[in-house]
matplotlib code that plots the C-alpha trace (Angstrom):
import matplotlib.pyplot as plt

x = [51.7, 51.4, 53.7, 52.1, 53.6, 53.0, 50.4, 51.6, 55.0, 53.8, 56.1, 58.1, 61.5, 61.0, 61.1, 64.3, 66.0, 65.1, 66.4, 69.7, 69.9, 69.3, 71.8, 74.3, 73.7, 74.4, 77.6, 78.7, 78.1, 79.8, 83.0, 82.8, 82.5, 85.4, 87.4, 86.6, 87.7, 91.0, 91.6, 91.0, 93.1, 96.1, 95.5, 95.6, 98.7, 100.6, 99.5, 100.9, 104.3, 104.8, 104.3, 106.7, 109.2, 108.2, 108.7, 112.0, 113.0, 112.3, 114.4, 117.2, 116.9, 116.9, 119.9, 121.8, 120.8, 122.0, 125.1, 126.2, 125.5, 122.6, 120.3, 122.9, 120.2, 119.4, 121.4, 119.2, 115.4, 113.1, 111.9, 109.8, 109.8, 107.5, 108.4, 105.6, 104.2, 102.9, 104.0, 102.8, 103.7, 105.2, 107.1, 110.8, 110.9, 108.6, 109.1, 106.1, 108.1, 107.2, 104.2, 103.0, 103.6, 106.1, 106.5, 110.1, 110.6, 113.9, 114.5, 117.5, 120.8, 123.7, 125.4, 122.1, 119.0, 115.7, 114.4, 110.8, 108.7, 105.1, 103.4, 100.0, 98.5, 94.9, 93.3, 90.8, 90.0]
y = [100.9, 100.5, 102.7, 104.7, 105.1, 108.0, 107.2, 105.5, 104.4, 100.9, 98.5, 101.3, 99.5, 96.6, 99.0, 100.6, 97.3, 95.9, 99.3, 98.9, 95.3, 96.2, 99.0, 96.7, 94.2, 96.6, 97.8, 94.1, 93.0, 96.0, 95.3, 91.4, 92.5, 94.8, 92.1, 89.3, 91.8, 92.7, 89.1, 88.1, 91.0, 89.8, 86.3, 87.1, 89.6, 86.6, 84.2, 86.5, 87.0, 83.2, 82.6, 85.4, 83.7, 80.3, 81.5, 82.9, 79.6, 78.2, 80.5, 80.1, 76.4, 76.5, 79.0, 76.6, 73.5, 75.4, 76.5, 73.2, 71.2, 69.1, 70.3, 69.2, 68.3, 71.8, 73.4, 76.3, 76.6, 76.5, 74.2, 73.9, 72.1, 71.7, 71.7, 69.9, 70.2, 66.7, 63.9, 64.1, 62.4, 65.4, 66.8, 67.2, 67.8, 66.6, 68.3, 68.4, 71.4, 73.5, 75.8, 75.8, 74.4, 76.3, 76.1, 77.2, 78.3, 78.7, 80.2, 81.4, 79.7, 78.3, 81.8, 83.9, 82.5, 83.9, 82.0, 82.6, 81.2, 81.1, 79.9, 78.1, 79.1, 79.0, 81.3, 79.7, 80.8]
z = [162.4, 158.9, 156.6, 154.2, 150.6, 148.1, 145.5, 142.3, 143.8, 144.7, 142.3, 141.3, 142.9, 140.5, 137.5, 138.8, 139.4, 135.8, 134.3, 136.3, 135.0, 131.5, 131.7, 133.1, 130.4, 127.6, 129.1, 129.7, 126.2, 124.8, 126.9, 125.7, 122.1, 122.5, 124.3, 121.4, 118.9, 120.3, 120.9, 117.2, 115.9, 118.4, 117.2, 113.5, 114.0, 115.8, 113.2, 110.5, 112.5, 112.9, 109.0, 108.3, 110.4, 109.0, 105.3, 106.5, 107.7, 104.7, 102.6, 105.0, 104.5, 100.7, 100.7, 102.9, 100.6, 97.5, 99.0, 100.5, 97.3, 98.7, 95.8, 93.4, 90.9, 90.4, 87.7, 86.8, 85.8, 88.5, 90.9, 94.0, 97.3, 100.0, 103.4, 105.6, 108.9, 108.8, 106.5, 102.9, 99.8, 97.9, 101.2, 100.9, 104.6, 107.3, 110.7, 113.2, 114.8, 111.9, 112.4, 108.8, 105.5, 103.2, 99.7, 98.5, 94.8, 93.3, 90.1, 87.9, 87.0, 88.8, 89.4, 90.1, 91.4, 93.1, 96.3, 97.3, 100.0, 100.4, 103.6, 104.0, 107.1, 108.1, 110.6, 113.2, 116.5]

ax = plt.figure().add_subplot(projection="3d")
ax.plot(x, y, z, "-o")
ax.set_aspect("equal")
plt.show()
């Protein structure tokens, strides 16, 4: 015995399935977009924290070198030292354990001086 269907309902199931797939695709793409955005923000925040501590390490190194007299050639004025992650011709310190390149600037006289550090970090995902 053949089952009868209400008129106009033939093929309705395919439209319901397509609509459900479309809704699921929209929801999943929104979730993926949210996840990627959160990952990028976390990565950037983590990079800034690493750069801060790398610069702080450069300042600590400069202060120790000034205190111990290893930079005895400095008698005032200003100078810069580049601390590199990889070897370079202008690098004062080459250390593959460093996260980023650091430029340490010292200015002042032999009694009062200012030590600044800037970090060169790239943001790439």
